[in-house]
C-alpha positions in Angstrom: 38.1 44.9 -29.1 38.8 44.0 -25.7 42.2 44.3 -24.2 43.0 40.9 -23.2 46.8 39.5 -23.5 47.4 37.7 -26.4 48.8 35.0 -24.3 45.7 34.5 -22.0 43.3 34.4 -25.3 45.5 31.7 -27.1 45.5 29.3 -23.8 41.6 30.0 -23.9 41.3 28.4 -27.6 43.7 25.8 -27.1 41.6 24.4 -23.8 38.3 25.1 -25.4 40.0 23.4 -28.6 40.8 20.5 -26.2 37.7 20.1 -24.9 36.2 19.7 -27.9 38.9 17.1 -29.5 38.1 13.5 -29.7 40.6 11.4 -27.8 43.9 9.5 -29.4 42.8 6.4 -29.4 38.9 6.0 -28.6 37.6 2.8 -26.9 35.7 0.8 -29.4 31.8 0.6 -28.8 32.6 -3.3 -28.8 34.5 -3.3 -25.4 32.0 -1.2 -23.1 29.4 -3.7 -24.4 30.6 -6.8 -23.1 31.2 -5.5 -20.1 28.3 -4.8 -19.9 26.9 -8.1 -21.1 29.2 -9.8 -18.3 27.9 -7.7 -15.8 24.4 -8.6 -16.4 25.7 -12.7 -16.3 27.4 -12.4 -13.4 24.6 -10.6 -11.5 21.9 -13.3 -12.8 24.0 -16.2 -11.9 24.8 -14.6 -8.0 20.8 -13.9 -8.0 19.5 -17.5 -8.9 18.7 -19.3 -5.9 20.4 -22.4 -4.8 18.8 -25.8 -7.0 16.2 -27.5 -5.3 16.8 -30.5 -3.4 14.9 -34.2 -4.2 11.3 -33.5 -3.9 9.8 -36.5 -3.4 11.0 -38.9 -0.6 11.4 -42.4 -1.6 10.3 -44.3 1.6 6.6 -43.0 1.1 4.0 -43.7 -1.6 1.8 -40.8 -1.0 2.9 -36.7 -0.8 0.8 -33.9 0.2 1.6 -31.1 -2.4 1.2 -28.1 -0.5 0.1 -24.2 -2.2 1.7 -21.4 -0.6 2.7 -18.0 -1.8 5.7 -17.9 -1.4 6.5 -21.7 -3.0 4.7 -25.0 -3.2 6.4 -27.7 -1.5 5.9 -31.5 -1.5 5.3 -33.4 2.3 5.9 -37.1 1.2 5.6 -38.7 4.7 2.0 -40.1 4.5 1.5 -44.2 3.9 -2.2 -44.2 2.9 -4.2 -41.5 0.4 -6.9 -40.9 3.8 -4.3 -40.2 6.5 -3.0 -37.5 3.6 -6.5 -36.2 3.2 -7.0 -35.7 6.9 -3.8 -33.7 6.9 -4.3 -31.3 3.5 -8.6 -30.9 4.9 -8.8 -27.0 5.5 -5.2 -26.2 3.5 -4.4 -25.2 0.2 -2.9 -29.1 -0.6 -4.0 -31.9 -2.3 -2.5 -35.5 -2.0 -0.7 -37.5 -5.2 0.9 -40.5 -5.7 4.8 -40.7 -5.0 6.0 -41.2 -8.6 9.3 -42.3 -6.8 7.7 -44.5 -4.0 10.8 -47.6 -3.7 8.3 -50.2 -3.4 6.6 -49.3 -6.3 7.4 -52.4 -8.8 5.9 -55.1 -10.6 4.6 -58.3 -9.3 7.3 -60.5 -9.1 5.2 -63.2 -11.1 3.9 -60.3 -13.6 5.7 -60.7 -17.4 5.6 -58.2 -19.7 4.8 -59.4 -23.4 5.8 -57.5 -26.3 3.1 -56.0 -28.4 2.5 -57.7 -31.5 1.2 -55.5 -34.8 
């Protein structure tokens, strides 16, 4: 055998045993998983964009729906379909009736009747 001092050999064996020994109080697997889930939730919350504002302007009856690569959007500033169509020609867009137009009310003399079955 080698002429290794007994004290040195014992220290080596203690270090080797300590390397493979389990810690006294291991961290439960639940805690790292909760931290990971919380981190994913936090990143998802931060990475979402701001909330979109109102799409339709209630002051105009006709809107132009413009299709772009990044995002589609509405331009509600037209008073008639021909005016909107002239602006939409040659573009990736279409004219739509504004469902939130402020003056889109029923006529004053119109009275709705209940259906009778």
